[in-house]
VOVOTI-66934 format. One record per residue: x negated, y, z negated of N, C-alpha, C in turn. Coordinates in steps of 0.02 Angstrom, whole numbers, plus 50000, padded with zeros to 5 digits. Example, Ala and Ser with C-alpha at 12.3 -4.5 7.8 and 13.67 -1.06 7.14 Angstrom:
493404971649610493854977549610493404983549610493584988849646493164994749643493555000249606
//
This chain:
502884657752041502544664252032502604668252096502734674552087502814678852146502154679752181502154679152246501544679752285501454686952307500814689052310500644695752331500334695452400500634698552448500374698552516499814703452524499494703252580498924707752592499154714952601498724719652576498834726752587498394728852644498684731752696498304733252756497754738252742497204737552778496644742152771496814748752802496414753752786496554760552809496474761252884496084756752917496014757252989496564753753027497024750552987497614747453018497474740753050496874738453045496714732053077496964726053039497044726952974497264721352933496744716052924496124717552940495584712752934495324712652863495504707552825495324707252755494584705752747494324701952791493624699952784493154705752790493324710852829492884716552840493014722452794493434721652745493594727352701493424725652629493274730852588493144729652516493734726252485493614722652431494164719052399494154720052325494734719052293494814719252220495134712752200494894709752148495164703352125495614704552065496224702252068496714702752014496794695851983496764695451918496864689151882497524689451846497964684851861498644685051836498714679951779498884682351721499014677951664498404673951645498534667451628498014662851606497774658351662497834660851724497684656551782496944655151787496794649551817496104647651829495834651751888495194652051894494914655851950495164653752017495394647352022495634644952088496254648552110496614651252063497244654752081497124662052096496504664152100496354671152114496554672752185496864678652193497054680952259496694687352275496514688252336496124694052357496554698452401496504705152387496904709952426496444715052456496594717052514496204722352547496474729152528496034734152532496234741052516496554744052577497154746152571497514749252626497874755352601498074759452647498434765552628499094763652596499254766052537499874764252503500464767552536501024763952531501644766952555501894772052504502054778052525502274783352480503014782352463503144781152400503834780552377504104787152350503674791952340503884798452315503304803352321503434809452307502924814652313502834817952246502214818052219502074821252155501994828752165502014832352109501924839652111501234841452136500734837552113500044838852136499994837552211500344832252234500324830652305500624836252346501174838952323501484844552359501014850552359500714852052301500264857752297499654856852341499444850552350498854849352392498984850952465499604850952485499774852452554499874859952567499864863952514499934871152522499244874052537499154877352592498484879452613498114883552561498424888752534498044893252490497934890052421498274884452405498164881152341497614875852344497454873652404496944868452410496274870452379496014876452392495374878352360495424878452284495994880652258496074880852185496084873852155496414869252189496444862352164495754859152167495384860552221494704857852225494264860752170494344867252158493954870452105494134867652036494784866252026495004863451962494694856551950494644852552003494384845751996493624845651995493304851052013492584851152022492234852651955491734848951939491304850451882491694850951816491544856351780491834857551714492324863351714492624864751771493074870451776493664869751729493984863951728494574862951686494404863851612493824861451592493634861951522493474869151503493134872751547492984879851534493624883851528494094882551573494734886051569495124884151506495034877951483495354875951420495074879951361494424881151362494124885451310494404892451313494464895051374494744901751383495474901851359495844896651375496544896151354496594896151277496154892351244496154892251171495974899051142495494902451174495304909151151495874914051159496214913851216496784918351226497344916851176497444910551160497944908751110497754911551041497104911351026496874914150963496984921750962496854925051017496974932251021497714933751012498144929751043498864930651034499064929650961498764924750928498914923650857498694929650815498104932150828497854938050791498304944050802498504945250864498944950850879499614950250843499884944150841500514943050805500434944350731499894942050702499784943050630499684950450614499314954050656499204961150644499864964950648500284963050696500924966550706501384965750646501294960450606501754959150551501424959850483500774961450481500434962050417500724967750375500874966250312501134971250266501844973450280502194970050325502874971950342503364966650317504004968550311504504963650289504574958050339504894952650316505024947050360505434949350419505244947450480505624949650539506324946850540506784950850563507484948750567507604945450634507374939350640507454935450701508024930450693508234927250748508734921950741508504916550692508974913150661508814908350609508354902750632508404900950695508004895350720507274897350733507134903850731506464906250746506194909750684505584908050665505254911350609504534912650627504214916950588503514918450602503084912250591503274907950545502904901750535502914897450598503494897150630503544893150691503124896150747503104902750751502684906050802501944904450789501744904750726501054903150709500894895950725501364891450710501264884350726501194883350801501574887150840501524886550913500834888750937500594894450913499924896650932499394891650910499484888950850499004883850826499004877750871499594875750894499644870050940499284871551006499374877651031499044879551094498284879551086498044882151029497324882151017497064874951013497424870750976497204863850968497224860151035497714861751077497754858651143497144860351185496974866751188496384868751227495744865651202495674865451136495064862451107495044854951119495614851551112495624844251120495484842151192495684846151241495524844551310494764844451319494434849451292493704849751297493384843851262493614842351202493314836851164493444830051197494054828951221494224822551252493804821351314493764826451357493384825651419492634825051405492394828951355491684828651339491484821951311491884819251264491734812651236491774807251290492264807851334492334802851388491734803051434491474809051450490884809351492490264806651455490244807751388489694804951349489694797351352490284794551361490344787251367489934784751425490004788151483489624785851542488874787151533488714792751499488004794051488487714788951439488124786451395487904781351346487674774951381487994773351437487834767151473487284768051524486904773351520486304773751560485784768651536485854766751474485444761351447485904755451430485594749851417485994743851401486354744751334487014744351336487424745051277487934739451275488204738251215488734733351209489344735751247489664730951279490244732651320490824735251278490864733151214491434735451173491364742751152490764745751163490694752951150491154757051195491314754051254491764757451301492424759051267492684754251229493334755251196493274760351140492704760251105492624765051050492604772251075492244773351129492224780051157492914782151182493264777351213493924778951239494404780751182494374777051126494804778551069494614785251037493964786851036493744793151007494014799151045494084798251111494344803751151495094804751143495424800051110496154800351103496384803551038495984803350985496224806050922495714805350866495924807850807495474808250750495274801350724495744796550724495574789950697495044786550740495134786750805494634783850850493964787350843493984794050834493364797750825493014795650760493404794350708493114792050645492774785250654493084780750690492784774150702492144774750743492144779350791491534780350831490964783050789491124787650743490614790350699490304784850656490724780350631490464774850591490004770350631490194769250695489804764650737489154767850760489164774450772488564777850797488144779950737487744775550712487314777150656486624779350679486164780350632485484782350650485134777350695485324770950691484994765950733485234766350805485834768850815486114769550883486364776650891485924781450893486144788450893486384790850961486924794450959487144798451016487434804850985486984809550974487164815350933487704819650965487694820251029488194824351062488884821251054488934814651065489574811251057489804811550984489324810750938489494811150867489754818150849489424823150878489654830050866490364831050891490514828450951491184828950978491694825150936491494819250910491944815350868492094819050803491584822150775491694826050713492174831850726492104835250782492564840750798493264838050809493324832150839493984829250849494334827950783493954825550734494234824550667494454831250637494054836350648494204842950619494844845950649494984844250712495594847050743496224844850707496184839250670496774836950632496964841950577496504846350558496634851050504496844857950529496914858850593497104865450619497804867450595498254862650593498934864050569498934866250496498534862850455498484864650384498204871750377497684873250415497374879950411497864885350432498254884050484498724889050507499274890450456499464885350417499974886350367499724890350307499074891050300498794895050246498724902350265498874904050326498774910950348499254915750315499874913550305500394918050279500434917650203500504923350172500684923650101501244928750093501694927350048502284931450040502234935249974502274941849979502204946249921502794951049917502934953049856503424958349847503104965049866503474969149902503214975649923503794980649925503604986849931504094992249934504164994550006504784995350028504934997650095505375003850091505275008250139505645014550139506375013550158506815016750120507525016850137507665023650170507715023550235507785029750273508465033050264508955029350239509625032050231509725035450163509275034250116509365036950048509205044350047509565047950004509455055049993509225056049921508585057249913508285057749847508085064949835508205067449774508035074349759507785075149688507375080349678507145082449612507355089649602507655091049545507925097749532507355102949530507495108549560507045114249560507455120549571507165126349558507525132649568507015138149579507255143549610506835149349620506955154749568507575155249545507755160649499508205157849444508215161549387508595159149329508995164949300509655164649307510105169649279510645165949240510525164749177511015161249135511055164949068511645167449052511705171248991512405170448962512455171748897513105171648864513445178448870513975179548833514325185948835513865191648816513935197348849513515203148836513705206348769513185208548733513285212148671513105219548678512825221348736512625228148748512315228748816512015234648831511735235848897511155231148912510745229848862510165225548873510165219448828510725218048797510765212548750511345208048767511225201448767511755196548779511665190848730512205187448716512165181548674511775176048712511475171948672511105166448703511585161148728511515159348792511945154148820511815147548783512345143648775512295137448737511765132748765511715131848832511185127348857510485129548837510375136248830509715138648810509595137148736510105138048695510025136348624509875128948615510245124848652510135117648647509425115848670509195119148724508535117648750507995119248698508055124948664507565126748613507565121848555508175119948533508225115248477507945108448496508115105948555507875099348576507125099448585506855104848615506145105248626505735105148562506025107948508505655108248445505775101948403506405099848398506585094548350506535087648382506725086948445506745080348476506415080648545505765081848548505425082448613505275075648643505025075748705504795069648737505335065248764505925067948777506465063948805506325062348878506585056648900506525054648971506975059149013506675062849059507055067649099507245064849168507155058349178507295055449243508005056649265508485055049222509185055749240509395063049247509035067649213509225074649214508955078149277508335076649294508005080349349508045076949416508145070349418508135066849482508835064549502508925063449566509565061049592509435056649653509855051549661509825047449721509315041949721508885041549670508375036249669508665030049636509075026549674509445020849647508975015049628508475013849668508025008149656507525009449600507445015749581506955017449529506245018049553506145018049619505475018949648505525023949705505285029949693505335035249744504685039249744504505041649803503915045749811504105052249845503665057149838503785063749867503155066049903503235069049961502645071050000502225076149963501575076049975501125080549940500645083849989500395089549969499845093050002499345095149948498735092849955498215094149904498455091949835498805086349833499015083549769499615086949737499985091049775500565094649748501175093349791501765092749759502375090949795502835096949806502945100949755503415106649761503285111549704503585117449711503545122649659504245124249635504295126349572504935128149542504835133449489505365137249477505365141849421505315137849356504955140549308504905137249244504665142049190504465139249135504205143149079503525140349058503085144849037502435142849013502275146148947501705144548921501505147248856500745147548852500505151448805499795151548788499725152848714499265149448682499155150148610498415151748598498295156548554497605158448538497525158648462496905157948441496735158248370496635165548350497035167848302497015174848280496745175448209496395170348186496165170348117495725176448102495335178648150494885184448139495275190848128495905191048147496305197148140496745197248077496655192248034497045192147972496755197147922497185201247894496985206247843497245203947775496805203347726496995201147659497025207147612497595207947581497705213647536497845211047466497445213447416497555211347347498205214247321498585210047285499225212347258499345209147190499735212547150499935209747085500645207147087500885205647146501565203347154501675196847117502245196247085502425190047051502925186147093502975179947078503445175747115503685170147070504205166847090504505161547049504365154847081504175150147038504095143347060504765139847059504825134647095505475131347101505675128047034505165126246993505345123146930505595128046877505575134746894505915139546852505475144646818504835143346805504415148146769504115153146818503975159146793503685164446834502925164346830502605166846881501875167146881501665174246896501165176746859500905183446871500185183146895499995177346924499315176546947499165181447003498525183447006498325187947059498365184247126498635187547176498725184347241498495189147296498475186547358498305190447416498885190347465498995195847496499505196347549499125196447616499205191147654498845190447718499295193047774499085198447806499475201547860499155200047928499575198447976499345197348045499635202948088499215207448111499445213048152499205212348224498895206848241498655205848310499255204548355499195204748421498565205248459498315212348469498665217648450498415224348460498715229148409498375234448395498635239148345499265242548369499685244148322500305248048333500825244448376500695238248395501195234748434501775232548391501635230548330502165227848287502205231948223502215238548231502235242948173502875241548133502775240748068503355239448025503635232448032503305228148070503575221448082502985216648084502775214348026502175210348021502345203148002501875198748019501915191947996501455191447936501735190047876501325189947816501465183947773500965182347730501035176547686500715178247619501095177647565500835178647498500465172347478499805173047465499395167247448499125168147378498705163647358498445163647290498795158047252499155159847200499535154747163500205153447196500345157147250500985156447285501045149547318501585145947309501655139347339501835139547413501985145347442502135145647513501495144747553501545140547605500935138847642500945141047715501515142847743501545145047812502115150047819501995155147859502505160147875502465161647949503045162847980503065164048052503475170348066503365173048126503745178748150503815178448225504335181548252504465181648324504585188748345504275190948401504295197848422504425198348497504735203748517504865205048588504195206348623504085202748676503445203448711503495206948778504075209848793504165212948859503675218648871503475222148817502985227548826502295224848842502195218448832501555215348848501605210748909502165210948943502245206949003502425199748991502655198148929502865191348914503565191548885503855185648877504545185048854504585185948778504195182248742504195182448668503495180848643503345183548583502725181948548502905178948481502645173048468502765169648404502105169248367502105171948305501495171948265501595167848202501045165448175501075161348114500435162248074500515162948008499955163047961500045157147914499505153447902499565147547859498915146347821498985142647768498415140847726498165134047748497525133547765497255127247788497225122047732497005124247672496955119747615497275123047555497665119347518497985122047459497465123747405496925120047403496415121247351495965127147366495965129447428495535135047448495975141047463496005145747416496465151447423496275156047480495645156147497495415160847549495395157747619495535151347624495505147947689496175148747725496285154747750496905156447784496775157447859497215154747900497135155147972497775157748003497725159648067498315162348103498255160648177498835159348208498885158148280499425162648308499345164248372499845168148408499995164848475500635163848489500835160648552501305165148591501195165448656501615169248701502015164548745502645166348759503075162548804503265167148861503215164648923503335168848981503575164549039503915167649088504145163849147503555162349194503605156749230503055154649273503315151549338502855150949386502975146849446502575140449435502925135049424502595128649410502565124349473501985121749487501885117149543501745110149517502125105249544502095098549517501895093449570501585088249545501535081949583502005077049549502435073949587502975070049556503055063349590503265058449551503435051749577503895048449527504265043449551504695039449508504495032149517504255029149463504035022249465504395018249410504715012849432505075008549384505565012549343505945016849378506495020949350506245026449303505595027749300505335032949255505035038549297505275044649284505025050549320504355052649289503875053749333503235056349310503075062749348502985068049309502815074549338502145076849309501685078549352501045081449332501025088749353500915093049304500875100249318500205101749350500225103649414499615104949452499395112249443499865116849441499705123949436500285127649403500125132749364500635136949332500425144149338500815148149375500665155249386501165159449348500935164549311501415168749273501815173249320502425174649300502855179449336502855185849295502665191349327502605197749291503255201649289503205207449256503785211849250503985214649317504615215649327504885218349389504705225749393504315227649444504065234549451504495238849497505095236649513505515240449559505675247349531505785247849465505975254349436505405259349439504785256849445504215261349451504105263549523504455260449570504365262049640504915266449667505535264849650506105268449677506655269049625507015274349629507595275349585508225272349615508165269849675508755267149710508795259549705508535256849650508575249549642509295247449634509455241649660510145239249658510285235749591510895233549584511105230249522510705223949510510535220549563510145214449556509475215849523509145221249543508495222849513508575225449442509125228949428509235231249359509365225349312509615219949338509735213949297509165208949300508605210849332508025206349338507445209249299507225205649247506675208149205506005205849232505965199849260505335197149286505435195349359504915196749400504955195249472504255194249500504225189749549503595188649585503755185849653503395188249705503465185649773502825182049792502905176649829502325172649851502235173449926501625173949948501485174450020501535167650054501525162350014501635155550040501995151549987502355146450009502745142449962502675135049980502655130849929502595123649939503295120749938503505118049996504175115350002504135108250028504355103449987504355096350007503665094050032503155096149994502485093950010502145097650066502465102750093502185106550149502105113850129501515116450138501375123450123501595127750182502075132250170502345136550223502215143850206502065147650258501955154850248502615158450242502625163650201503225167750191503145174150232503545174950283503505180750327503935186350300503615191650278503975197250248504215202050302504705206050284504975211150328504945217950293504955223250332504955229850301505635233150301506145229550324506835232050323507285226650294507845228750264508295223850233508575218950284508665212650262508965207450302509335202650256509825199250285510195194250247509725188550226509785186450164509365181050139508675183350117508555189850117507915192550095508015196650031507485196849990507505200249925506995205949926507195211749899506745217549895506245216549838505605217549855505075216349806504575222149809504375224649751503845229749748503175226449766502755230349799502115227449820501705225149761501795228249703501425226249643501625219249619502195216749642502435210149621502275204649672501875206149723501695201149774501065197549752501125191149738500565186949714500215190049655500585193349612500305196549552500825196449497500585197549435501025197449376500885203549333501175209349351501085215449311501325214349239500965217149191501135216149120501365222449085501325228049120501545234449089501985238049139502615238949121503085241849168502995249349175502665252549127502575259849129501935261849165501495257049177500865258649210500825254649275500885258149332500855254649396500125252949412500005246949438499315244849452498965249749499498335251249483497945255749524497775252449591497785256549644497595254049709498145250249745498735249849716499295246249747499815251349770500015250849833500485255649861501165255049827501475260849816502145260849788502655260349844502745254549867503225253249920503545246449910504065245049948504415238749941504375234750005504435228149998504465223450053505065218850043505235215350095505795210650091505545203650107505635199250058505395192350064505985187550064505915181750099506445176750097506595174650025507215172850010507415171049942506995165249914506825160449958506445154749933505725156449916505515162649930504835164849914504815169549855505385170849824505425175649768505655171949706505325173449650505455170149586505675175449536506245174249502506535179549460506825176649395506805180749343507135179149279507575184949260508225183349248508705188549232508585191749163508795198049158508715201749095509125198449039509755196749053510175193649002509905186948980509605183149027509315176749009508715177648964508285182448981507675183748942507855185948871508325190648865508505192948798508855187548758509245183248792509575177848756509075172748729508565171048768508055166448744507675169448685507485175848692507115179048637507535179548574508175180848581508615181448523508625174948483508655169348517508675163048480507995161248451507445163148484506785162048456506685166148392506965172148391506945176248330507315172748273507895169848290508275166148239507875160348211507495157048253507115151148231506485153048193506125158348213505455159548187505375165848144505815170748149505695177048114505775176148038505255178248002505255178147928505435171247901505145166147929505255159347905504635156947867504755153147812504205150747770504345143547749503805140147731503845133347704503565133347634503945130647586503725129847517503365123247510502745123547485502325117547480502125116847407502345111747375502215110947304502025103647289501505102847250501265096247232501125091947294500785095247342500555092047403501115089447448501705091947440502265089847482502665096047502502825096447568503255101847591503965100347570504235104547525504885102947496505435107747516505255113147550505765117947568505555121747631506015122547677505875126047739506305123247796506355127147850506755124847906506435118947941506845114947974506585109148010506105111348065506215117248095505775119648148505065120648122505005123548060504345124848033504025118448004504445114047978504165107747954503855103848012504165104048070503875100848130503225104248150503195110948140502605114748158502035113448108502205113148044501695112647991501395105647987501775100548003501525093648007501185091447941501505093247885501245091347819500515093447810500355099247835499685101947827499195099947881499395095547928498945093347982499025097748043499015104148032499155109048085498495111448114498475111848181497885114348216498105118048278497625121148312497805124748373498065119948426497805113848428498045108948477498765106848462498925105648398499605103648382500095109248394499885115348382500325121148396500435121848471499905120848510499965121248583500445115948608500405109848583500875104648602501585106248581501665109248523502325111248497502655116248545502275121248565502545126248611502645123348681502215118648700502305115348765502955111548768503145108148715503795104648713504365109548720504295115348687504835120348689504915123048760504365124948793504415127748860504625122548912504425116248902504645110848947505395110048944505675110448885506405109848877506755115748911506485121748903506785127648936506725126949012506155124349036506055123449108506565118649136506725113449100507215108549123507895111849135508105116049089508745119649097508705124349157508135127849164508065132549220508095128949287507795123149293507795119549356508475116649373508855114749323509515111749336510075116849342509975122849314510505127849314510305134349346509725134349380509495140449413509835141449480509645146749516509925148149582509375147249634509595147149699509145145249753508815138549734509255133849720509025127549688509075121549734508895122449798508865116649843508355111649816508555105349807508095100549775507505098849820506965096649789506395093949826506575086849847506525085449911506745078949937506165074049940506335067649932505835062449933506075056249969505725050949960505855044549994505985039149942506515035349952506655029749908506375023349937506105019149894505805012849915506175007149880506315001949918506644996049889506174990049893506264985549847505834979649843506074974249891505614971649930505784966349976505174961649982505244956650023504684951850034504294953850096503654954850087503224956850143502704951350156502434951750215501954946750238501244949150226500864944950193500144946050186499774940850228499184942550250498804938050293498164935950257498064929450251497424926750225496944926050284496624931450302496214931550362495644926350361495344924750303494804919750305495004913050336495644911250328495864904850357495854904950433495874910850462495854911250535495174909350563494674909650520494004907850542493954900450562494404896350535494394889250554494544888350628495084891550652495254891050723494704894050766494444899750744493914902950783493294898450786493134895250729492554890750728492664884750774493274882150775493414876350819493314878150892493524884250911493434886250981492694887050998492334890350953491614891350965491244884650967491384880250920491034873850918491214869450977491844869650999492024865751058491674868451120491584875051124491224877951181490484875751179490194875551119489504873151112489454865751132489954861851111489964854751129490004853951205490434858051237490484857651310489824859451343489484864351316488834866251344488334860551337488324857251279487864851751269488004845951316488654844351325488834838951370488644840551442488764846851462488594848851531487834848651542487454850451491486724849951497486504842651502486814838451462486644831351464486804828351532487334830851565487554828151629487324832351688486814836451678486614841151729486364837851793486094831651787485834828251846486364823851879486984824151855487524820151883487894824351934488014821551992488384825152043489084826752018489344832252043489994834452021490534829252034490484825852092490984820952110490934814552067490364813752032490274807851991490354809151916490634815151900490824816551830491504813251817491484807051795492114803251790492514805151727492174807251675492504809451613493014804351589493654806351583494154801751555494574798351609494354798651670494744795851725494844788251716495454786051715495604778851711495424775351775495434779151830495254776151894494534773851895494104777751861493404775651859493334768951825493724767651774493704761251739493984755651783494524757251819494834752151862494374750151919494014755051947493584753652004492884751551984492764751351920492094749451897491984741851906491434740051934491264732951945490764730751892490884725051862490434722251812490044716451843489414717451848488984712251878488734707751822489164702951802489004698451747489314691651761488914686551767489194679851782489674677451728489554679251665489984676751612490684679451619490734686051628491404689051633491754686751697491364685651751491684683351812491924676251805491574672351766491764665251759492354664451712492344668251656492884667351607493524670851626493464676751655494054680751674494564680851616494394683851558494844683651500495464687851512496014685551484496654689151489496904691251421496674687651368496894689351301496434694651272496734698951231496344704451202495784701851157495924696651119495424693851074494824691251114494974687851171494434685351212494014691051241494374696251262494024702051290493554705151238493794705851176493384708851124492774704451108492874697951109492314693351094491764693951147491984693751210491494694251264491154701051264491564706451252491284713251255490774714351200490894711451142490434712451086489774708751095489774703851139489174699751149488824701251215489094706051252488834707551319488554714551320487944715351343487644721951351487614723751424487824729751441487824731951511487544738951515487374740951576487164747851590487354749551661487414756051674487574758251742486984756851788487154754751847486634753451897486404760051926485794762151912485574768751936485394768652010485324762852039485114762452109485684761452157486274760752131486854759352175487294765452180487574766452240488054771852249488734769852224488804763652204489444761252178489464762352103490074762152076490164762352004490104755151980489514753551953489364746551939488994745951873489244741451830488924739851767488544733251775487914733251756487494727351763487344724551694487444718051687487294714751624486544714551613486334715851551485624715951534485454710451484
//
């Protein structure tokens, strides 16, 4: 067996008898083979980092402060708190955003795991040191020697802490140590809690490179070949729009009005719930039943089955909305035994400040000869303001406001109107315009300029309805407004639309026999709805017609810069389950409370005697017990047997670290 020579004492005398000694027991040797060594300064075989730092003058106070009292544990709590703050900042920075485009080896999950590890490290330092210090406080009274191992295991991890909790029951309470052991077990779940923080959801993100637009226009000049000075054929797109609006309404206009929204999800900026304004068409329908005049007549008529009838009948005439407006051109319906149930007419409305007037007289009930009603609808150009969005490839437009465009009053102001004004029947200038969700003021000029349109003062934010009567109190002068602030409808376009409406509605009737509409144009059959006709259904009918005309005006008008929007694409975004963060926060708070309790428990212990988890304290600890000195066990089983049967406590009267058997 290798012999161990004496280690010289620190005074260099080498006197073993006068120096403290430590006894080492080697293997299974008998006490006779015990060798005694004196404490002497060790020979330095290398220099540690701490040793180097200890020799740096300005670091010495910091090292002493670190080793003193509970400084290291307090700083560990601060370290855990700062790690938690870093975790929160990271989560806030990425909440609701797409997955970060980092290198493949780095992910947000790994960053969260790193912060969780740092938090757990700071907390575990506090718990390990606190439980270790509780170990020494436990031995202020006589305790089993094997409790030393249980406390030591509890400071190392969750399993040891679990065993300590089992051992520390109500009969042997150490509530502070039990509290620390419970927290140590809880630290095992910090990784699980951190993995619950992230949730992955589908979200929409802006595509800044996409160019999205919605069709709009300021003016509408579309006409077929001219038939005269004020008459033109109806352009084919206008005819188609009227037919589609009446016969096949409700079509999806997404592909017609929108462009560039490839993903099918686009938004447009708004102000007060409105996105943009465009030229369009509007309508209004009123109940004219009170203006129906019934005239007794002996007129005969033929039934479809072939026989003639000479029954007394009434001729119902509609001359509204005003006398002498439609002289010689009335909407009438022969009622009584007459099987006709609805008659319509269409009239030029330019003298009333509208495009066309469509009138209808109909019988509400076939069995009631006197129950006759009438409606009158006007169609006119408008400035339509919309709120718009595209969701799941479907365009949704909500009409926020519709302002009528009045007759062009330039001819009442000056005889020097240009060709453009002579070809413009309706005109209106706005003092402000909504463009791409932003309300902008229109700065007018009093002299001609490029890109400006001449406007009579009566047409500024107003809709004159009589071209022969200039509004009272309005100056007869002209201004010049930017083109994007002026709304116009061409004369040829207006006459073309009216011409086709006359074709559809003038002198049209539906034959109704044996409770079934059996004869009449498809336009009127759609209007009559098998007798289920009301003011609401007529209003919807005209709304479909004007919507179809508006679609053509927006796609084929002039000054038609589209309203721009933003396209959104579907991607994976990060959501944060914030409640799970409370686990880490609770661990930091509870560990700080545990540290406070341990420090209070050890308040009467000198700072230099706070041994905590120091292995040196165990090595230098002397056990004053004849049994352990006599047996000197080397096997673990023997040690456990002796420890479980031996009770010891710290010697309160000795300056040495000494356990006394009780």
